N, C-alpha and C positions, 0 to 999 in steps of 0.2 A: 457378471454384470458387465454391460458394455459402457465404458466411460468415454469413448472417443465420439466426438461430433465433427461434422464435415466442415463447419466453419466457425467463425467466433459469434456471427450473428445467430446461428442455430442454437449454440451453447447457451446464450443469453435469452432467446426469444421467449420462452415460458416462465422464466423466473425473475426477470427484472420488472420492477414496478416504481411508480412515483413514491417519493418519500422514504426510500430505504435508506439503511445505514450500511455503506459499502467501505472496503478496505482494499488499497491498491498497492501492490509491491513496487520496489524500486527506490532508488536513491538519486536524486537528480534525474538524469537521463539513463542511468545505468541499471540495467534489469527491470525496465518497465514493460508491461504486457501491452504492446503497441497495438496489435490487432484487437484486442479485447476491449480497449480504451475506445477505439474508433467504432466498434460495434456498439458499445454503450452510448456513444454520442449519436449513432445513427438510430437508436432505439426510441429516442425522443423522451426518455424517462426524465422526469424533472423533479425539484425539491429534494435533492439527494444530499445527503451529509457523507461526505467522503474522508476516510482516514487515509493519510499519505504523509510521509516526511515532508514533501513540499508538493507543488503542483505543476511539475513539468516546466516548460517555458512557453512563451507566446506562440500560439499555434501548433503546439506539438504536445503530445502526452496529455495529461489532465488539463493543459492549458486549452485544448479544444473545447472541453466541457465548460470552462469558465466562460468562453467566447459565446457560447450558445445559452448561457445562463441556465444551465441544468443543475448546477450546484448551489445550494442554498447555504450550506455550512461546511466549514473545513476544520478538521482535527490535525493540526499540523504542528512541525517544530521550525519551519523556515519558510519565509515569504519572498526572500531575494530571487533574483533571475526571472521573475514573471512580472512584468509591468502591469498587466492585466489584473492579475491577482493582488498586486499591491493597490492598484486604483480602486478596484472595488470594495476592498477591505476599508480604505481610508475615506471612502465616499459613503460608507454605511450600507452598501449593497450587498454585502457578503458577511455572514456570521463567521467568526474565528475563534477557535479554542486553541490558544498557544499552548503547547505542551512541550517540555523539555525532551530533547531527542532520546535519551536513555530511559525516561519514564515512558514514553511513548512505545519504545520497544517491549519494555516490561509489561505495559498495559495489554498489548496483544499477546505476548508469551503467556501471561496470567489467563487471558480469555481463553486461549487454547488448552490450558492445563486444567480448566474448570475451577480456578481461584477467582473469587468475586471481587476482592479487593486486597491491597497491600499498602504497608507503610513505607514512606521514604523521606529522607532529609531533603531531597532535591526540592527547591521552591519554597521552603520555609521562610517566612518573612518577606515574601514578594507577593505579587498579584496572583501568581500561580496558585497559592493557597487560599485565596479569598472564597469564602463560603464552604470550606472543606474542614472535615473533622481533624483536630490536632491532638496528639497524644505523646505523652512522655515515656521514653524507654531509657532506662540507665543514665538518666540526667540529660538526654537530648530529646528535642522536640521533633516529631515526625509529623508528615501530612499523610492522610489517607487518600489513595487514589483508586478509584474504581477501574475494573478491567474492561476490555472492549471485546465484544462479540459481534461483529458485522453480519448482516443478513447474508451478504455475498462477498467473497474475497476473489479479487482478480490477482493473478499471480503469473510470473514468468520464471521459466526453467530452461535449462539448456537441453536436458534429455529426460524422458520419461519412457517407462515400459507401459504396456497396455493395462497394467494394474494401478498405474498412477505413482509408482515408486520414482522419485525425483532426484536429479543430479543438476546443481547450479554450477554455474561457471565463474570462478575466481570472485571478484568484488560483486557481480551480479547476484550474489547470494543475499547480501545486505537484509533488507526487511523482509524479503520474500517468504522464508520459512516461518516467521512469526505470523505473517498475514495469513498464510495457508492454514496454519494450525487454529487460527482464531475463528475463521469464517464458519458460519452454519452450513453454508454451500460454497464450496471453492472450485473455482474454474482456473485451469492452468493452461498457459499458452507455451509450447515448446518448439524447439527447432528440430530436434530428433525424436522419432519414436521408434521404439525397438520392442521385440518380442519379450514376454515374461521370461525371466532367467538369463537374459543377456547382460544385465547389469549385475556386478559383483555385489552380494549384499553388503559387503564392508565399504563399498563406494556410494551406497544410498545415503543421501543427505536428508531426505524427508520420506517416510513411508506412505505408501498409497493409501492408508487409512483416512489421511486427511484430504485426499483428492476426490471430488466427485465428477468432475468433468474435464476432458483434455481437448485441446485444439492444436493443430499443427500449423505454425507459421514458420516455414522453412527459410524465408529470406526476409527478416525483419530489417528495417532501415537502420537502426542502430546508430542514431546521432551520437556525435561525440562532443562534450563540451570542451572548450579550449579557452585557456587564459589569454587574454589580450592585455598589451602593455602600451601605454603612450610614451613615446621618446621625448624626453626634454632636454634642452641644452644644458651643457654642464656650465656651472658658475665659475 
């Protein structure tokens, strides 16, 4: 089975549609599938529900899809660092399901493992638990969370072989493995593509069984977030 596609646009052309549930890997700007996000923007698909820890920054990453109003609903943990994300949410123009970060990771992992739901203490007694089933275990109250199985997952990895076995680079690993596992169809953007057998089996972070399509983006922009400080005069 040939999993390699000549471009991000080609990899998404026959699978992306309006109204889909999508998951996108990355944390902030670290490990985001830049080329695939741009191709999704150019596809014109709209009314999307997107699962992602956050939504990039203004004008980059998923921020591009917010600017074009292609995203109807976000399932996220963090709204900061993206003024358009914040503006649309506060103006009632964007639906948002706030999900604690660990719970979001587990919802994706459970989806990939075929587990439909799980119980967690995180969020009990807060708006996170509103409308959800509560149950007691050993004297503690837990909230039931449904797992996530996106129609399409967009993932960034550092290296892949032609079977889709993946290696992630340092912190760019973040949400990407869980996003890849959860997707009904997973498209991966990589910087390096090698022949099958060139990656030591012990070095594989995610086996190719979870990967359906591969795109090579050898020179991603890789923006870096930097902390800025305002100097104040000493009193």
